[in-house]
C-alpha positions in Angstrom: 86.8 72.4 89.1 90.0 71.0 90.5 91.4 73.1 87.8 90.0 76.3 88.9 91.0 75.3 92.8 94.4 74.8 91.6 94.7 78.2 90.1 93.1 80.3 93.1 95.7 78.4 95.1 98.2 79.2 92.8 97.6 82.9 93.1 97.0 82.6 96.6 100.6 81.4 97.4 102.0 84.0 94.6 100.4 86.9 96.5 101.9 86.0 100.1 105.8 85.8 98.6 106.0 88.6 96.4 106.5 92.5 96.4 104.7 95.4 94.8 100.9 96.5 94.4 100.4 94.6 90.8 101.1 90.7 90.5 101.7 88.8 86.8 99.4 86.1 87.4 99.8 82.8 85.4 97.8 79.6 85.9 99.4 76.6 86.4 101.3 75.8 83.0 99.6 73.6 80.2 100.6 70.9 79.0 101.6 72.7 75.7 103.3 74.9 77.9 105.2 72.7 80.2 106.8 71.1 76.4 107.8 74.8 75.1 111.0 76.4 75.9 110.5 78.6 79.6 111.0 82.2 79.4 113.7 83.8 80.5 113.1 85.8 83.8 114.9 88.4 86.4 114.8 90.1 89.2 116.6 93.2 90.7 115.9 95.8 93.8 115.7 99.0 91.8 113.8 102.4 91.3 112.7 101.6 94.7 111.2 98.3 94.5 111.5 95.0 93.1 111.6 94.8 89.4 111.0 91.6 87.5 111.1 90.7 84.0 110.2 88.0 81.7 111.1 87.2 77.9 110.1 84.2 76.0 112.8 83.9 72.2 113.7 81.2 70.7 117.0 81.3 71.5 117.2 81.0 75.7 120.2 82.8 75.5 118.8 85.6 73.6 116.2 86.2 75.9 118.7 86.3 78.6 120.5 89.3 76.7 117.4 91.1 76.2 116.4 90.8 79.8 119.8 92.1 80.7 119.4 95.0 78.3 116.1 96.3 79.7 117.3 96.5 83.1 120.0 98.5 82.0 118.2 101.0 80.5 116.0 100.8 83.9 119.4 101.5 85.8 120.2 104.5 83.0 117.1 106.2 83.9 117.3 106.3 87.4 120.5 107.5 87.2 119.2 110.6 85.3 116.1 110.8 87.5 116.8 109.8 90.7 116.4 112.4 93.7 118.6 110.1 95.6 121.8 110.1 93.4 123.8 114.1 94.0 124.9 113.4 90.4 121.2 113.0 88.9 120.0 115.5 86.2 117.0 116.3 88.6 119.2 117.2 91.4 121.1 119.1 88.9 118.0 120.9 87.7 117.3 121.8 91.7 120.9 123.1 92.1 120.2 125.5 89.6 116.8 126.4 90.3 116.0 130.0 90.0 119.7 130.7 88.3 119.9 129.1 85.0 118.9 126.0 82.6 120.9 122.4 82.7 121.1 120.8 79.4 119.1 117.4 80.2 119.1 114.1 78.2 116.4 112.9 76.0 115.0 110.6 78.3 114.9 113.1 81.1 113.5 115.5 78.2 110.4 113.1 77.7 109.5 112.7 80.9 109.5 116.0 82.1 107.3 117.1 79.3 104.5 114.6 79.8 104.9 115.4 83.5 104.0 118.9 82.4 101.7 118.0 79.8 99.8 115.9 82.5 100.2 118.8 85.4 98.1 120.9 82.9 95.3 118.0 82.1 94.6 117.2 86.0 94.6 120.4 87.1 97.7 120.2 89.4 97.0 117.1 90.7 100.1 115.4 89.4 103.2 118.0 90.3 106.3 117.1 89.9 107.5 119.9 91.5 105.8 118.8 94.5 109.3 117.8 96.5 109.5 121.0 98.6 106.1 119.8 100.0 107.2 116.2 100.4 110.7 117.5 102.4 108.4 119.8 104.9 106.2 116.8 105.8 109.5 114.4 105.9 111.2 116.8 108.5 108.4 117.9 110.2 107.0 114.4 111.1 111.0 113.3 112.2 110.8 116.1 114.8 106.7 114.9 115.9 105.1 117.3 114.9 102.8 118.8 111.5 104.2 121.5 109.4 103.3 124.9 110.3 101.0 126.6 108.4 103.4 129.6 107.2 105.8 126.6 106.6 103.4 125.0 104.2 102.7 128.4 102.4 106.2 129.1 101.7 106.7 125.5 100.3 103.5 125.4 98.7 105.0 128.8 96.9 107.6 126.8 95.2 105.2 124.1 93.5 103.8 124.7 90.4 104.2 122.4 87.5 104.0 126.0 85.0 107.5 126.9 87.0 108.9 124.3 84.8 110.3 125.7 81.7 111.5 123.4 79.1 112.8 124.8 75.4 113.6 122.6 72.2 117.3 122.9 72.6 116.3 120.2 75.9 117.3 122.8 78.0 114.9 122.7 81.4 115.2 125.2 84.3 113.0 125.9 87.5 111.8 129.6 87.7 112.1 129.5 91.8 115.1 129.0 94.2 114.2 126.3 96.5 112.3 124.3 93.7 112.8 120.8 93.2 111.5 118.0 90.6 110.4 114.6 92.3 109.6 112.0 89.5 108.8 109.0 91.3 105.0 109.8 90.3 106.1 109.4 86.5 109.7 108.3 85.9 109.4 104.2 87.1 106.4 104.0 84.5 109.1 105.6 81.9 111.4 103.3 83.0 109.4 100.1 82.5 108.4 101.6 78.9 111.9 101.8 77.9 112.6 98.2 79.2 110.1 96.9 77.1 111.1 98.7 73.7 114.4 97.2 74.5 113.1 93.9 74.6 111.1 94.5 71.7 114.3 95.9 69.9 115.8 92.5 70.5 113.3 90.3 68.8 111.3 89.4 72.0 107.4 89.0 71.1 106.6 87.9 74.8 107.5 89.7 77.6 106.1 91.8 81.0 108.2 94.0 82.8 106.7 94.7 86.1 108.0 97.6 88.9 106.3 97.1 91.7 102.8 99.1 90.9 104.3 99.8 87.1 103.9 96.7 84.6 103.7 96.8 80.9 103.3 93.4 79.1 104.3 92.8 75.4 102.5 90.3 72.9 100.1 87.7 73.3 99.3 86.3 77.1 99.0 82.8 78.3 95.0 83.2 79.1 93.2 83.2 75.8 96.1 85.8 74.5 95.5 87.8 77.8 97.9 88.3 80.6 96.0 88.0 84.6 96.8 90.7 86.7 96.2 90.9 90.2 95.9 93.9 92.5 96.4 93.5 96.2 93.8 93.7 98.8 94.3 97.7 100.0 93.2 96.4 103.6 95.3 93.0 103.4 98.1 93.7 101.3 99.4 90.0 101.6 96.4 88.6 99.6 94.8 89.5 95.8 91.8 91.5 95.8 90.9 90.6 92.3 92.4 89.6 89.1 92.3 91.6 85.8 93.1 90.1 81.9 94.6 93.0 79.8 96.0 92.5 76.3 99.1 94.5 75.2 99.0 97.4 77.5 100.2 98.9 80.4 98.6 98.9 84.1 99.5 101.2 87.0 98.5 101.2 90.6 99.2 103.6 93.1 97.7 103.0 97.0 97.4 105.2 100.4 98.2 102.1 102.2 101.6 100.7 101.9 102.9 104.1 103.7 102.3 106.7 106.6 103.5 109.8 108.0 102.6 109.3 112.2 102.6 112.5 114.3 101.4 112.4 117.9 100.2 108.5 117.3 98.2 109.8 114.6 98.9 108.4 111.2 98.7 110.5 107.9 98.6 109.3 104.6 101.6 109.5 102.3 99.6 110.9 99.5 99.6 114.8 99.5 97.8 116.9 97.4 100.0 119.0 96.0 97.2 122.2 95.5 97.1 122.1 98.9 100.2 120.6 101.0 97.8 118.3 102.9 97.2 114.8 103.0 94.7 113.8 100.1 91.2 112.4 100.9 92.9 109.7 98.8 91.3 106.6 97.4 92.6 103.6 98.9 94.0 102.3 95.6 93.7 103.5 91.9 94.8 101.6 88.7 95.0 102.7 85.5 95.0 100.9 81.7 97.1 102.5 79.4 99.4 101.9 76.4 102.3 103.3 77.8 103.4 102.7 81.6 104.3 106.4 81.9 100.9 107.5 80.8 99.4 105.0 83.4 101.6 106.0 86.4 101.4 109.5 85.9 97.6 109.3 85.9 97.2 107.1 88.8 99.1 109.1 90.7 96.6 111.9 90.2 93.7 110.2 90.3 94.7 108.7 94.1 94.8 112.5 94.8 91.4 113.1 93.7 89.7 110.5 95.7 87.2 107.8 94.4 85.1 110.3 92.6 88.0 112.2 91.2 89.4 109.3 90.3 86.6 108.1 88.0 86.5 111.7 86.7 89.8 111.6 85.4 89.8 108.3 84.0 86.7 109.3 81.8 88.1 112.8 81.0 91.3 111.3 79.7 89.3 107.8 77.6 91.6 105.2 80.2 90.2 102.2 81.8 90.7 101.8 85.5 89.8 100.1 88.7 89.0 102.5 91.9 89.1 101.1 95.3 87.6 103.0 98.5 86.2 101.9 101.8 82.5 100.4 101.7 80.1 102.5 103.5 79.3 101.2 106.8 81.7 98.9 106.4 85.2 100.2 107.1 86.9 96.7 107.0 85.3 96.1 103.8 86.4 97.6 100.0 84.2 98.3 96.8 86.0 98.1 93.3 84.5 100.7 90.9 85.7 99.5 87.4 85.1 101.3 84.5 82.9 99.8 81.3 86.2 98.9 79.4 87.0 96.7 81.9 83.6 95.0 82.7 84.0 91.2 82.2 87.6 90.7 82.2 87.6 91.4 86.3 87.7 88.5 88.7 86.9 89.7 92.6 88.8 87.3 94.9 87.3 88.5 98.0 84.0 87.5 99.0 83.7 90.4 101.3 84.2 93.0 98.5 82.0 94.1 96.1 82.3 95.1 92.4 80.3 98.8 91.4 80.6 99.3 87.6 
C-alpha cells in the first residue's frame, strides 16, 4: 500500500511540473535500479515543444553522445520541414507552388510520401496541404472576425493532398499557386523516429524520446519490461487522466484543449477539418499506439478530426490501438476514455470521476 501511495504521489508531482500531452512515468526506483548506472538525460526546446530524451548504455559518455546525436537529427528535420524557417524545404516548395518542382532530401521525401498515403487512407482527414486554411483562420482571428464563406472557398480550393506530386527522383511540387505544406501533424513523429534510430545505431539498448505529444520507446521498460506513459487530463492538464503500459512502440496524442482561436468572445477549437475548412467537432484527445511515431502522429491528427466515433473507426480500419477521450454525456465537466481492445488491462484510470468505455 505504501508503494502504491508513493507511485501515485510521484505521478501527480511529475504531471504538475512537466509539459506535453504525454508523460513518461517511472515509479520510484527499486533497489536494483538505484545500484545501476543511471541513464543519461537531455532536454531542449525544439519543434515548438519540450523534447526530452533518456538513454541507457554501459558507458555513460556513450549514452550522452548518443543523445546529442539523436537531438542533432531532430534539429535537422526541423530545419528541413519547419514552416517558420524561410530556408526550409517546405517553404521552398510553397514558393514554387504552381510553377515547378523542387528537389527535396530523403527525410522530407519520406514524410511527404507518408503524408500523402495517410491522406488517401483517411479520406483527407489528414491533409498536409491545409496551410492556406490555417493561415486564413489566423489572419481573420487577428482582425476579430471569422473567415467569410468566400474566403473559405478560395482557401479550400488549394487544399487537396492529391495536389502534392512526388516523383521517384525526390522531386516534389504543388499543382496550385498559393498552396502550401504544413507537416506539423506528422513531421514531429518522424523527428522522434530518427532520433530513436540514432540512439539504436550507437548501441543504446534502452531509451525514450518524448516530444510533447509524440513519444517512442526503445528496449525494455522499468515496469515488467514495459514503459508507463501518462495521458494528461483534457479538462485539467496539470493532472494525469490515466496511465498506459506500452512495449517497444510509439505513442502519439493530439488534443483539442490547449489552443483556441477567440473571436467576439467565443472560443473556436484550433483543430480544423481540412475537408470543410471549419473547426472540427473533435474529440477532446486522441491517442494512437503504433510501431513508428510518424504513423502514430499522422493517424492521431486524423483521428481527432473525426470525433469520438470517427476516431475509433479509423483505429479499427488501420489496425492500431488507441484511446479516445470525449465528454461524458450529461456531465460536461467529466470525461470518458474509449479504449481499444488491445489496450485493455494496460490502462489505469487516475480520475475517480472519469469512466472507461471499452
